[in-house]
Backbone as ProteinMPNN parsed JSONL, in Angstrom:
{"seq_chain_A": "MSIQYILEIAGTFAFAISGALSVKDQKHQDWFGASFTAFLCSIGGGTMRDVLLGSYPLVWISDITILYAILAGIITTFIFYKYLIGLRTTLFLFDTCGIALFTIVGTEKALHLGVRPEIAAIMGVFTAIMGGVVRDMMNNEIPIIYRKEVYATACLAGAVSYLILDKVGAERNTAFIIATLVIIVIRILAVRYEWTVPRFFR", "coords_chain_A": {"N_chain_A": [[0.847, -1.192, 0.0], [0.687, 2.15, -0.968], [2.192, 5.271, 0.159], [0.861, 7.466, -0.837], [-1.741, 6.489, -1.228], [-2.485, 5.87, 1.38], [-2.444, 8.428, 2.498], [-4.527, 9.598, 1.042], [-6.761, 8.169, 1.937], [-6.644, 8.796, 4.668], [-6.954, 11.592, 4.523], [-9.54, 11.735, 3.451], [-11.032, 10.593, 5.537], [-10.526, 12.516, 7.555], [-11.684, 14.817, 6.424], [-14.331, 13.999, 6.299], [-15.074, 13.946, 8.981], [-14.652, 16.65, 9.549], [-16.602, 17.796, 7.872], [-18.99, 16.731, 8.962], [-18.904, 17.756, 11.573], [-19.144, 20.439, 11.049], [-21.772, 21.226, 10.882], [-22.763, 21.766, 13.322], [-23.819, 24.107, 14.379], [-26.059, 24.553, 12.952], [-29.364, 24.81, 13.174], [-31.43, 23.406, 11.944], [-30.396, 21.121, 10.939], [-30.238, 17.65, 10.625], [-28.977, 14.338, 11.479], [-28.815, 13.031, 9.073], [-28.482, 15.148, 7.309], [-26.043, 16.078, 8.243], [-24.429, 13.906, 7.595], [-24.633, 13.901, 4.811], [-23.436, 16.338, 4.215], [-20.864, 15.772, 5.15], [-20.151, 13.776, 3.326], [-20.132, 15.157, 0.825], [-18.201, 17.061, 1.397], [-15.974, 15.456, 1.622], [-15.598, 14.274, -0.905], [-15.609, 16.347, -2.704], [-13.281, 17.914, -3.564], [-11.561, 15.959, -4.734], [-13.221, 14.976, -6.725], [-13.579, 17.215, -8.432], [-10.906, 17.551, -9.234], [-10.429, 15.119, -10.638], [-12.312, 15.328, -12.702], [-11.435, 17.637, -14.079], [-8.948, 16.752, -14.9], [-9.634, 14.701, -16.495], [-9.795, 12.097, -15.523], [-11.115, 9.062, -15.25], [-12.869, 6.102, -14.067], [-14.302, 8.283, -11.518], [-12.462, 8.765, -8.472], [-13.761, 8.016, -6.05], [-15.759, 6.453, -6.946], [-14.549, 4.332, -8.196], [-13.114, 3.142, -6.165], [-14.043, 1.497, -3.435], [-13.111, 1.717, -0.864], [-12.771, 4.391, -0.305], [-15.375, 5.291, 0.174], [-15.866, 3.795, 2.455], [-14.076, 4.984, 4.191], [-15.207, 7.516, 4.445], [-17.634, 6.801, 5.64], [-16.622, 5.765, 8.031], [-15.575, 8.096, 9.164], [-17.944, 9.555, 9.554], [-19.345, 7.884, 11.349], [-17.537, 7.891, 13.487], [-17.754, 10.569, 14.253], [-20.449, 10.614, 15.054], [-20.384, 8.873, 17.285], [-18.47, 10.01, 19.03], [-19.325, 12.597, 19.282], [-20.086, 14.517, 21.327], [-17.729, 14.745, 22.74], [-15.902, 15.567, 20.755], [-17.056, 17.962, 19.841], [-16.768, 19.516, 21.996], [-14.201, 20.355, 21.974], [-12.48, 23.134, 21.15], [-10.73, 23.481, 19.039], [-11.093, 21.375, 17.339], [-12.501, 21.138, 14.794], [-10.916, 22.809, 13.248], [-8.427, 21.462, 13.342], [-8.958, 18.959, 12.112], [-9.791, 19.862, 9.616], [-7.459, 21.138, 8.765], [-5.62, 18.998, 8.656], [-6.92, 17.542, 6.685], [-6.809, 19.243, 4.362], [-4.067, 19.408, 4.039], [-3.244, 16.757, 3.518], [-4.787, 16.163, 1.227], [-3.859, 18.063, -0.589], [-1.246, 17.239, -1.286], [-1.738, 14.676, -2.253], [-3.373, 15.288, -4.454], [-1.607, 16.8, -6.027], [0.396, 14.921, -6.576], [-1.091, 12.975, -7.992], [-1.836, 14.417, -10.254], [0.675, 14.876, -11.409], [1.323, 12.239, -11.988], [-0.455, 11.768, -14.032], [0.674, 13.113, -16.043], [0.733, 15.945, -16.387], [2.0, 19.353, -16.494], [4.268, 20.612, -13.946], [3.363, 23.086, -12.865], [0.611, 23.021, -13.345], [0.023, 20.772, -11.901], [0.425, 21.662, -9.28], [-1.683, 23.484, -9.051], [-3.843, 21.734, -9.321], [-3.453, 20.269, -7.011], [-4.066, 22.19, -5.058], [-6.755, 22.714, -5.727], [-7.844, 20.177, -5.166], [-7.602, 20.157, -2.419], [-9.009, 22.455, -1.393], [-11.648, 22.549, -2.413], [-13.423, 20.79, -1.193], [-13.8, 21.996, 1.313], [-14.949, 24.387, 0.463], [-17.4, 23.499, -0.595], [-18.474, 22.433, 1.764], [-18.756, 24.783, 3.364], [-20.576, 26.25, 1.805], [-22.79, 24.56, 1.892], [-23.503, 24.994, 4.486], [-24.378, 27.536, 4.496], [-22.418, 29.523, 4.75], [-19.799, 31.961, 4.264], [-17.466, 30.897, 1.951], [-14.305, 29.645, 3.006], [-12.076, 30.363, 1.498], [-12.643, 32.876, 0.635], [-12.264, 34.47, 2.721], [-9.961, 36.262, 4.868], [-8.142, 34.495, 5.806], [-5.117, 32.507, 5.905], [-5.156, 30.061, 3.789], [-5.713, 28.651, 1.139], [-3.274, 29.552, 0.283], [-1.458, 28.312, 1.995], [-1.788, 25.691, 1.14], [-0.823, 25.899, -1.479], [1.845, 26.494, -0.951], [2.658, 24.083, 0.19], [2.273, 22.328, -1.974], [4.13, 23.357, -3.825], [6.444, 22.913, -2.349], [6.501, 20.127, -2.364], [6.851, 19.645, -5.104], [9.369, 20.763, -5.51], [10.976, 19.153, -3.869], [10.549, 16.729, -5.153], [11.733, 17.314, -7.59], [14.44, 17.59, -6.923], [15.066, 15.045, -6.353], [14.321, 13.814, -3.948], [13.458, 11.219, -1.651], [10.389, 9.564, -2.174], [8.355, 9.076, -0.149], [9.413, 10.604, 1.923], [9.265, 13.155, 0.781], [6.488, 13.42, 0.595], [5.743, 13.469, 3.333], [7.188, 15.698, 4.385], [6.198, 17.845, 2.814], [3.492, 17.75, 3.495], [3.645, 18.398, 6.217], [4.579, 21.005, 5.975], [2.315, 22.432, 5.114], [0.558, 22.028, 7.293], [1.982, 23.222, 9.413], [2.204, 25.899, 8.51], [-0.521, 26.637, 8.458], [-1.227, 26.369, 11.184], [0.529, 28.219, 12.404], [-0.349, 30.526, 11.109], [-2.923, 30.878, 12.116], [-2.327, 31.028, 14.815], [-0.738, 33.36, 14.996], [-2.279, 35.135, 13.678], [-1.968, 35.636, 10.92], [-2.706, 37.054, 7.767], [-4.01, 37.155, 4.406], [-3.126, 39.701, 2.128], [-5.514, 42.23, 1.246], [-7.252, 42.381, -1.879], [-8.709, 44.5, -2.932], [-8.662, 47.774, -1.728]], "CA_chain_A": [[0.0, 0.0, 0.0], [1.55, 3.316, -1.117], [1.971, 6.395, 1.06], [-0.152, 8.31, -1.466], [-3.064, 5.913, -0.966], [-2.736, 6.033, 2.816], [-2.764, 9.843, 2.711], [-5.851, 9.881, 0.488], [-7.748, 7.597, 2.855], [-6.597, 9.596, 5.895], [-7.547, 12.889, 4.216], [-10.978, 11.524, 3.302], [-11.547, 10.395, 6.901], [-10.457, 13.802, 8.26], [-12.668, 15.732, 5.854], [-15.666, 13.52, 6.677], [-15.301, 14.447, 10.341], [-14.761, 18.103, 9.428], [-17.903, 18.112, 7.298], [-20.05, 16.395, 9.914], [-18.842, 18.685, 12.7], [-19.411, 21.811, 10.622], [-23.195, 21.549, 10.951], [-23.141, 21.793, 14.735], [-24.571, 25.318, 14.713], [-27.204, 24.662, 12.051], [-30.475, 24.316, 13.987], [-32.342, 22.536, 11.208], [-29.65, 19.992, 10.386], [-30.289, 16.382, 11.339], [-27.784, 13.538, 11.235], [-28.711, 12.751, 7.644], [-27.889, 16.343, 6.718], [-24.627, 16.104, 8.617], [-23.758, 12.853, 6.828], [-24.571, 14.345, 3.42], [-22.406, 17.373, 4.173], [-19.577, 15.082, 5.299], [-19.877, 13.086, 2.069], [-19.769, 16.145, -0.193], [-16.933, 17.668, 1.818], [-14.901, 14.49, 1.409], [-15.365, 13.936, -2.315], [-15.676, 17.536, -3.551], [-12.008, 18.273, -4.169], [-11.087, 14.879, -5.582], [-14.094, 14.896, -7.9], [-13.216, 18.31, -9.348], [-9.589, 17.234, -9.784], [-10.525, 14.047, -11.621], [-13.057, 15.828, -13.856], [-10.571, 18.553, -14.817], [-7.847, 15.999, -15.487], [-10.171, 13.647, -17.349], [-9.475, 10.804, -14.929], [-12.35, 8.322, -14.973], [-13.96, 6.618, -13.236], [-13.905, 9.113, -10.388], [-11.772, 7.937, -7.489], [-14.652, 7.453, -5.029], [-16.6, 5.452, -7.622], [-13.726, 3.164, -8.538], [-12.494, 2.552, -4.977], [-15.035, 1.451, -2.357], [-12.47, 2.078, 0.399], [-13.02, 5.815, -0.094], [-16.686, 5.396, 0.812], [-15.74, 3.252, 3.806], [-13.379, 5.998, 4.996], [-16.214, 8.545, 4.746], [-18.551, 6.21, 6.616], [-15.902, 5.686, 9.307], [-15.516, 9.45, 9.704], [-19.281, 9.921, 10.02], [-19.638, 7.094, 12.547], [-16.67, 8.426, 14.552], [-18.368, 11.821, 14.709], [-21.679, 10.272, 15.779], [-20.075, 8.245, 18.57], [-17.69, 10.898, 19.897], [-19.756, 13.965, 18.981], [-20.039, 15.411, 22.486], [-16.321, 14.981, 23.072], [-15.274, 16.337, 19.679], [-17.632, 19.29, 19.742], [-16.304, 20.278, 23.159], [-12.846, 20.83, 21.73], [-12.606, 24.33, 20.318], [-9.867, 23.431, 17.859], [-11.275, 20.108, 16.629], [-12.833, 21.338, 13.386], [-9.727, 23.384, 12.613], [-7.383, 20.454, 13.205], [-9.348, 17.978, 11.099], [-9.769, 20.543, 8.329], [-6.056, 21.364, 8.413], [-5.057, 17.704, 8.228], [-7.555, 17.186, 5.423], [-6.279, 20.006, 3.223], [-2.652, 19.069, 3.87], [-3.144, 15.448, 2.871], [-5.372, 16.213, -0.107], [-3.013, 18.872, -1.474], [-0.129, 16.438, -1.791], [-2.315, 13.594, -3.058], [-3.808, 15.868, -5.718], [-0.421, 17.178, -6.794], [1.03, 13.677, -7.026], [-1.918, 12.326, -9.008], [-1.727, 15.224, -11.474], [1.984, 14.563, -11.999], [1.243, 10.88, -12.519], [-1.236, 11.813, -15.264], [1.5, 13.717, -17.076], [0.595, 17.388, -16.577], [3.152, 20.148, -16.08], [4.318, 20.858, -12.495], [2.527, 24.224, -12.486], [-0.773, 22.551, -13.334], [-0.078, 19.812, -10.794], [0.275, 22.442, -8.047], [-3.054, 24.009, -9.043], [-4.725, 20.599, -9.051], [-3.304, 19.961, -5.595], [-4.833, 23.192, -4.302], [-8.171, 22.437, -5.977], [-8.219, 18.97, -4.43], [-7.656, 20.47, -0.992], [-9.925, 23.511, -0.936], [-13.016, 22.482, -2.899], [-14.262, 20.134, -0.191], [-14.151, 23.018, 2.3], [-15.86, 25.334, -0.179], [-18.711, 22.84, -0.623], [-18.931, 22.363, 3.164], [-19.199, 26.107, 3.801], [-21.781, 26.612, 1.054], [-23.888, 23.762, 2.434], [-23.858, 25.556, 5.788], [-24.721, 28.945, 4.289], [-21.342, 30.368, 5.233], [-18.883, 32.446, 3.246], [-16.365, 29.935, 1.808], [-13.106, 30.092, 3.709], [-11.101, 30.96, 0.582], [-12.995, 34.279, 0.434], [-11.907, 35.206, 3.929], [-8.563, 36.696, 4.845], [-7.285, 33.469, 6.394], [-4.126, 31.818, 5.076], [-5.762, 28.747, 3.563], [-5.22, 28.157, -0.148], [-1.851, 29.903, 0.214], [-0.719, 27.243, 2.679], [-1.831, 24.521, 0.248], [0.084, 26.152, -2.595], [3.208, 26.373, -0.424], [2.917, 22.655, 0.339], [2.387, 21.739, -3.306], [5.412, 23.788, -4.385], [7.477, 22.199, -1.593], [6.549, 18.756, -2.864], [7.419, 19.67, -6.452], [10.806, 21.028, -5.383], [11.585, 17.939, -3.324], [10.507, 15.727, -6.228], [12.694, 17.731, -8.608], [15.819, 17.357, -6.473], [15.258, 13.613, -6.172], [14.061, 13.349, -2.585], [12.699, 9.971, -1.556], [8.975, 9.905, -2.347], [7.656, 9.137, 1.132], [9.954, 11.756, 2.648], [8.693, 14.346, 0.16], [5.086, 13.467, 1.015], [5.645, 13.846, 4.753], [7.684, 17.063, 4.583], [5.268, 18.792, 2.193], [2.281, 17.753, 4.323], [3.957, 19.156, 7.432], [4.685, 22.427, 5.609], [0.96, 22.99, 5.108], [0.024, 22.019, 8.654], [2.707, 24.214, 10.211], [1.807, 27.24, 8.051], [-1.89, 26.898, 8.918], [-1.235, 26.558, 12.639], [1.185, 29.496, 12.696], [-1.188, 31.61, 10.59], [-4.007, 31.084, 13.074], [-1.736, 31.436, 16.093], [-0.236, 34.734, 14.933], [-3.266, 35.922, 12.936], [-1.49, 36.046, 9.596], [-3.778, 37.156, 6.791], [-3.616, 37.457, 3.03], [-3.452, 41.105, 1.831], [-6.742, 42.465, 0.504], [-7.07, 42.735, -3.274], [-9.245, 45.867, -3.054], [-8.508, 48.539, -0.473]], "C_chain_A": [[0.886, 1.247, 0.0], [1.217, 4.397, -0.098], [0.916, 7.334, 0.495], [-1.55, 7.805, -1.129], [-3.442, 6.076, 0.501], [-3.145, 7.474, 3.121], [-4.16, 10.175, 2.183], [-6.944, 9.342, 1.406], [-7.811, 8.42, 4.138], [-7.232, 10.966, 5.672], [-9.052, 12.797, 4.076], [-11.645, 11.378, 4.663], [-11.601, 11.721, 7.654], [-11.509, 14.769, 7.742], [-14.098, 15.298, 6.177], [-16.023, 14.018, 8.077], [-15.492, 15.959, 10.313], [-16.134, 18.502, 8.9], [-19.041, 17.856, 8.249], [-20.08, 17.377, 11.082], [-19.27, 20.098, 12.315], [-20.875, 22.203, 10.74], [-23.673, 21.716, 12.383], [-24.01, 22.987, 15.093], [-25.782, 25.524, 13.817], [-28.42, 24.013, 12.722], [-31.345, 23.297, 13.257], [-31.633, 21.342, 10.572], [-29.849, 18.757, 11.258], [-29.049, 15.583, 10.983], [-27.658, 13.127, 9.77], [-28.074, 13.94, 6.927], [-26.408, 16.433, 7.012], [-23.839, 15.08, 7.804], [-23.594, 13.268, 5.366], [-23.501, 15.424, 3.25], [-21.016, 16.755, 4.272], [-19.174, 14.4, 3.993], [-19.405, 14.063, 0.99], [-18.435, 16.813, 0.12], [-15.762, 16.749, 1.475], [-14.577, 14.259, -0.06], [-15.247, 15.154, -3.226], [-14.388, 17.853, -4.29], [-11.506, 17.225, -5.134], [-11.915, 14.74, -6.85], [-13.746, 15.985, -8.91], [-11.872, 18.037, -10.012], [-9.7, 16.206, -10.905], [-11.271, 14.5, -12.879], [-12.168, 16.722, -14.713], [-9.433, 17.825, -15.527], [-8.318, 14.885, -16.422], [-9.845, 12.257, -16.851], [-10.761, 10.094, -14.51], [-12.048, 6.829, -14.853], [-13.436, 7.44, -12.064], [-13.408, 8.229, -9.252], [-12.719, 7.298, -6.489], [-15.636, 6.457, -5.626], [-15.808, 4.177, -7.872], [-13.156, 2.452, -7.319], [-13.461, 2.618, -3.798], [-14.434, 1.843, -1.008], [-12.668, 3.548, 0.727], [-14.354, 6.005, 0.624], [-16.647, 4.849, 2.236], [-15.053, 4.262, 4.73], [-14.339, 7.119, 5.387], [-17.172, 8.046, 5.816], [-17.894, 6.136, 7.99], [-15.819, 7.059, 9.968], [-16.857, 9.885, 10.271], [-19.616, 9.189, 11.312], [-18.802, 7.58, 13.732], [-17.254, 9.708, 15.125], [-19.623, 11.55, 15.52], [-21.36, 9.773, 17.191], [-19.412, 9.229, 19.542], [-18.098, 12.36, 19.749], [-19.599, 14.911, 20.173], [-18.606, 15.729, 22.89], [-15.663, 15.882, 22.039], [-15.758, 17.774, 19.653], [-17.195, 20.166, 20.915], [-14.901, 20.814, 23.005], [-12.891, 21.986, 20.733], [-11.82, 24.222, 19.012], [-10.09, 22.186, 17.001], [-11.525, 20.3, 15.142], [-11.631, 21.88, 12.629], [-8.667, 22.32, 12.352], [-7.719, 19.427, 12.12], [-9.345, 18.604, 9.709], [-8.338, 20.754, 7.852], [-5.395, 20.079, 7.939], [-5.626, 17.296, 6.879], [-6.959, 17.922, 4.238], [-4.806, 19.673, 2.968], [-2.498, 17.761, 3.112], [-3.653, 15.492, 1.438], [-4.532, 17.031, -1.082], [-1.928, 18.01, -2.109], [-0.629, 15.285, -2.651], [-2.72, 14.119, -4.436], [-2.646, 16.242, -6.617], [0.243, 15.953, -7.392], [0.222, 13.013, -8.142], [-1.832, 13.08, -10.333], [-0.399, 14.959, -12.181], [1.96, 13.189, -12.665], [0.496, 10.834, -13.853], [-0.538, 12.615, -16.356], [1.36, 15.202, -17.306], [1.856, 18.104, -16.111], [3.115, 20.394, -14.57], [3.433, 22.016, -12.048], [1.05, 23.829, -12.385], [-0.988, 21.582, -12.174], [-0.285, 20.54, -9.466], [-1.15, 22.986, -7.932], [-4.047, 22.898, -8.732], [-4.652, 20.177, -7.584], [-4.113, 20.91, -4.728], [-6.327, 22.968, -4.49], [-8.65, 21.236, -5.173], [-8.432, 19.279, -2.954], [-8.808, 21.389, -0.619], [-11.374, 23.307, -1.343], [-13.953, 21.756, -1.943], [-14.714, 21.124, 0.863], [-15.111, 24.048, 1.741], [-17.282, 24.762, -0.2], [-19.303, 22.784, 0.787], [-19.494, 23.698, 3.626], [-20.476, 26.537, 3.085], [-22.988, 25.834, 1.556], [-24.392, 24.316, 3.756], [-24.173, 27.044, 5.718], [-23.692, 29.898, 4.883], [-20.502, 30.855, 4.056], [-17.738, 31.441, 3.149], [-15.06, 30.488, 2.353], [-12.081, 30.732, 2.78], [-11.416, 32.418, 0.295], [-12.77, 35.112, 1.696], [-10.424, 35.523, 3.889], [-7.602, 35.65, 5.39], [-6.272, 32.925, 5.391], [-4.594, 30.382, 4.936], [-5.236, 28.141, 2.264], [-3.731, 28.446, -0.308], [-0.989, 28.834, 0.87], [-0.67, 25.989, 1.81], [-0.854, 24.691, -0.904], [1.535, 26.01, -2.155], [3.592, 24.901, -0.274], [3.107, 21.967, -0.997], [3.725, 22.083, -3.945], [6.564, 23.078, -3.674], [7.628, 20.776, -2.097], [7.209, 18.696, -4.242], [8.929, 19.898, -6.419], [11.536, 19.779, -4.892], [11.626, 16.832, -4.372], [11.564, 16.031, -7.291], [14.133, 17.414, -8.207], [16.073, 15.891, -6.134], [15.078, 13.097, -4.767], [13.246, 12.057, -2.626], [11.214, 10.299, -1.452], [8.222, 10.038, -1.025], [8.112, 10.323, 1.961], [9.359, 13.046, 2.115], [7.232, 14.514, 0.565], [4.966, 14.024, 2.436], [6.067, 15.29, 4.976], [6.692, 18.08, 4.021], [3.956, 18.883, 2.977], [2.495, 18.578, 5.583], [4.078, 20.657, 7.165], [3.314, 23.086, 5.675], [0.403, 23.093, 6.522], [0.665, 23.104, 9.505], [2.298, 25.635, 9.808], [0.415, 27.589, 8.549], [-1.936, 27.174, 10.411], [-0.605, 27.895, 13.013], [0.33, 30.672, 12.24], [-2.329, 31.921, 11.547], [-3.457, 31.599, 14.395], [-1.335, 32.904, 16.09], [-1.095, 35.647, 14.055], [-2.703, 36.488, 11.632], [-2.683, 36.086, 8.648], [-3.206, 37.451, 5.412], [-3.995, 38.905, 2.738], [-4.728, 41.215, 0.989], [-6.42, 42.866, -0.933], [-7.533, 44.164, -3.536], [-9.09, 46.555, -1.71], [-9.458, 49.728, -0.446]], "O_chain_A": [[1.744, 1.391, 0.87], [0.111, 4.441, 0.441], [0.155, 7.936, 1.253], [-2.436, 8.589, -0.787], [-4.589, 6.385, 0.822], [-4.068, 7.716, 3.898], [-4.893, 10.943, 2.805], [-7.954, 10.013, 1.62], [-8.896, 8.71, 4.641], [-7.966, 11.454, 6.531], [-9.771, 13.685, 4.532], [-12.696, 11.968, 4.914], [-12.596, 12.024, 8.313], [-12.155, 15.465, 8.525], [-14.982, 16.143, 6.313], [-17.147, 14.458, 8.318], [-16.386, 16.489, 10.973], [-16.757, 19.431, 9.414], [-19.965, 18.664, 8.346], [-21.153, 17.783, 11.53], [-19.711, 20.867, 13.169], [-21.197, 23.391, 10.702], [-24.878, 21.798, 12.625], [-24.841, 22.906, 15.997], [-26.457, 26.55, 13.907], [-28.487, 22.788, 12.823], [-31.932, 22.418, 13.889], [-32.221, 20.635, 9.754], [-29.656, 18.805, 12.472], [-28.169, 16.073, 10.275], [-26.555, 12.9, 9.274], [-27.232, 13.764, 6.046], [-25.612, 16.814, 6.153], [-22.717, 15.35, 7.376], [-22.554, 13.021, 4.756], [-22.756, 15.425, 2.271], [-20.098, 17.165, 3.563], [-18.009, 14.437, 3.599], [-18.398, 13.822, 0.324], [-17.643, 17.095, -0.779], [-14.691, 17.214, 1.085], [-13.416, 14.07, -0.421], [-14.839, 15.029, -4.38], [-14.399, 18.041, -5.507], [-11.069, 17.554, -6.237], [-11.387, 14.425, -7.916], [-13.63, 15.713, -10.105], [-11.712, 18.262, -11.211], [-9.14, 16.39, -11.986], [-10.914, 14.109, -13.99], [-12.145, 16.585, -15.937], [-9.006, 18.223, -16.61], [-7.507, 14.211, -17.059], [-9.641, 11.339, -17.645], [-11.409, 10.481, -13.538], [-11.095, 6.337, -15.456], [-12.277, 7.312, -11.668], [-13.864, 7.098, -9.082], [-12.512, 6.146, -6.107], [-16.276, 5.702, -4.895], [-16.343, 3.074, -7.769], [-12.757, 1.291, -7.411], [-13.67, 3.689, -3.228], [-15.162, 2.256, -0.105], [-12.729, 3.921, 1.899], [-14.451, 6.787, 1.569], [-17.317, 5.377, 3.123], [-15.405, 4.38, 5.903], [-14.298, 7.616, 6.512], [-17.487, 8.757, 6.77], [-18.538, 6.412, 9.002], [-15.974, 7.178, 11.184], [-16.918, 10.506, 11.332], [-20.111, 9.795, 12.262], [-19.303, 7.67, 14.852], [-17.251, 9.911, 16.34], [-19.843, 12.178, 16.556], [-21.984, 10.193, 18.165], [-19.752, 9.272, 20.724], [-17.315, 13.26, 20.052], [-19.034, 15.996, 20.03], [-18.304, 16.84, 23.325], [-14.961, 16.833, 22.383], [-14.967, 18.698, 19.464], [-17.244, 21.394, 20.841], [-14.452, 21.634, 23.806], [-13.306, 21.804, 19.588], [-12.205, 24.807, 18.0], [-9.357, 21.963, 16.038], [-10.841, 19.696, 14.315], [-11.358, 21.462, 11.504], [-8.076, 22.278, 11.272], [-6.864, 19.07, 11.309], [-8.947, 17.963, 8.736], [-8.038, 20.569, 6.673], [-4.689, 20.076, 6.93], [-4.909, 16.768, 6.029], [-6.636, 17.307, 3.222], [-4.356, 19.659, 1.822], [-1.709, 17.67, 2.171], [-3.032, 14.929, 0.536], [-4.497, 16.727, -2.274], [-1.719, 18.051, -3.322], [-0.015, 14.952, -3.665], [-2.449, 13.485, -5.456], [-2.694, 16.026, -7.828], [0.61, 15.943, -8.567], [0.793, 12.544, -9.126], [-1.764, 12.471, -11.4], [-0.355, 14.834, -13.405], [2.5, 13.0, -13.755], [0.768, 9.981, -14.698], [-1.072, 12.783, -17.453], [1.825, 15.699, -18.332], [2.684, 17.521, -15.411], [2.038, 20.384, -13.975], [2.818, 21.953, -10.983], [0.34, 24.245, -11.47], [-2.046, 21.574, -11.546], [-1.07, 20.1, -8.626], [-1.75, 22.955, -6.857], [-4.987, 23.1, -7.963], [-5.654, 19.781, -6.989], [-4.769, 20.487, -3.777], [-7.087, 23.024, -3.523], [-9.724, 21.268, -4.573], [-9.331, 18.729, -2.319], [-9.509, 21.138, 0.361], [-12.265, 23.84, -0.682], [-15.143, 22.067, -1.884], [-15.875, 21.109, 1.273], [-15.989, 24.534, 2.454], [-18.244, 25.454, 0.134], [-20.489, 23.055, 0.98], [-20.577, 23.751, 4.21], [-21.363, 27.126, 3.703], [-24.089, 26.379, 1.637], [-25.557, 24.136, 4.111], [-24.23, 27.729, 6.74], [-24.037, 30.938, 5.443], [-20.495, 30.242, 2.989], [-17.094, 31.153, 4.158], [-14.753, 31.667, 2.176], [-11.291, 31.565, 3.224], [-10.567, 33.139, -0.229], [-13.054, 36.309, 1.724], [-9.716, 35.098, 2.977], [-6.393, 35.876, 5.435], [-6.529, 32.886, 4.188], [-4.445, 29.58, 5.859], [-4.411, 27.227, 2.287], [-3.011, 27.683, -0.953], [0.08, 28.492, 0.365], [0.353, 25.307, 1.747], [-0.144, 23.755, -1.27], [2.361, 25.472, -2.892], [4.722, 24.518, -0.576], [3.991, 21.124, -1.149], [4.379, 21.223, -4.534], [7.542, 22.685, -4.309], [8.743, 20.274, -2.241], [8.02, 17.811, -4.514], [9.674, 19.304, -7.199], [12.576, 19.4, -5.429], [12.604, 16.092, -4.472], [12.206, 15.125, -7.822], [14.945, 17.018, -9.043], [17.16, 15.532, -5.683], [15.622, 12.05, -4.418], [12.443, 11.845, -3.535], [10.828, 11.212, -0.722], [7.521, 11.028, -0.815], [7.305, 10.973, 2.625], [8.99, 13.931, 2.887], [6.789, 15.627, 0.848], [4.182, 14.937, 2.694], [5.381, 16.033, 5.679], [6.381, 19.071, 4.683], [3.38, 19.962, 3.107], [1.632, 19.365, 5.972], [3.729, 21.477, 8.014], [3.171, 24.175, 6.231], [-0.157, 24.121, 6.903], [-0.023, 23.821, 10.231], [2.07, 26.481, 10.673], [0.183, 28.706, 9.011], [-2.608, 28.106, 10.854], [-1.144, 28.624, 13.846], [0.287, 31.704, 12.911], [-2.665, 33.084, 11.765], [-4.037, 32.488, 15.019], [-1.565, 33.615, 17.069], [-0.706, 36.768, 13.73], [-2.927, 37.649, 11.287], [-3.57, 35.236, 8.727], [-2.081, 37.929, 5.272], [-5.107, 39.309, 3.076], [-4.978, 40.379, 0.12], [-5.455, 43.588, -1.188], [-6.88, 44.934, -4.239], [-9.366, 45.959, -0.668], [-9.472, 50.484, 0.526]]}, "name": "protein", "num_of_chains": 1, "seq": "MSIQYILEIAGTFAFAISGALSVKDQKHQDWFGASFTAFLCSIGGGTMRDVLLGSYPLVWISDITILYAILAGIITTFIFYKYLIGLRTTLFLFDTCGIALFTIVGTEKALHLGVRPEIAAIMGVFTAIMGGVVRDMMNNEIPIIYRKEVYATACLAGAVSYLILDKVGAERNTAFIIATLVIIVIRILAVRYEWTVPRFFR"}
């Protein structure tokens, strides 16, 4: 089992929890609504990536393990909901892990399909952020990429880090781990020190 596959399953699991937890403040959401949001959050980025790259069948259709990972994330949220919801940083941590893992998986898959490194980086970012965009839209919130938070920027930094490491011949698993950590560290530091992306219009 490759490190890429492990990361994709782990990212799917993390995003499923992130999606399910995100409906906590929605008064009219039931557990079916939470499960549906978790599902869309988990597959949104990978689906867009595969459609844009012309990779069929879509990853969650061709691999039943993806659906099992989503189901596991939903069940984990159901069982430990009161504990998870009591942790102020839970949603942030699961979302951060999700985008970090999906960024590198998306970048790697794009490279494997033969696109240029620049396109691979964009595909990595799309894979990471689109699940969160779908999650926020389902919850009637402004998508996080339209806020001043360092979000897509962290994903791009991780994707570029992976491409550089790949270019210089770093061992594949090492490149995966280092690039994933780059994203996680940037996100945590950005929130800790309130880093923001400069406004386009002033």
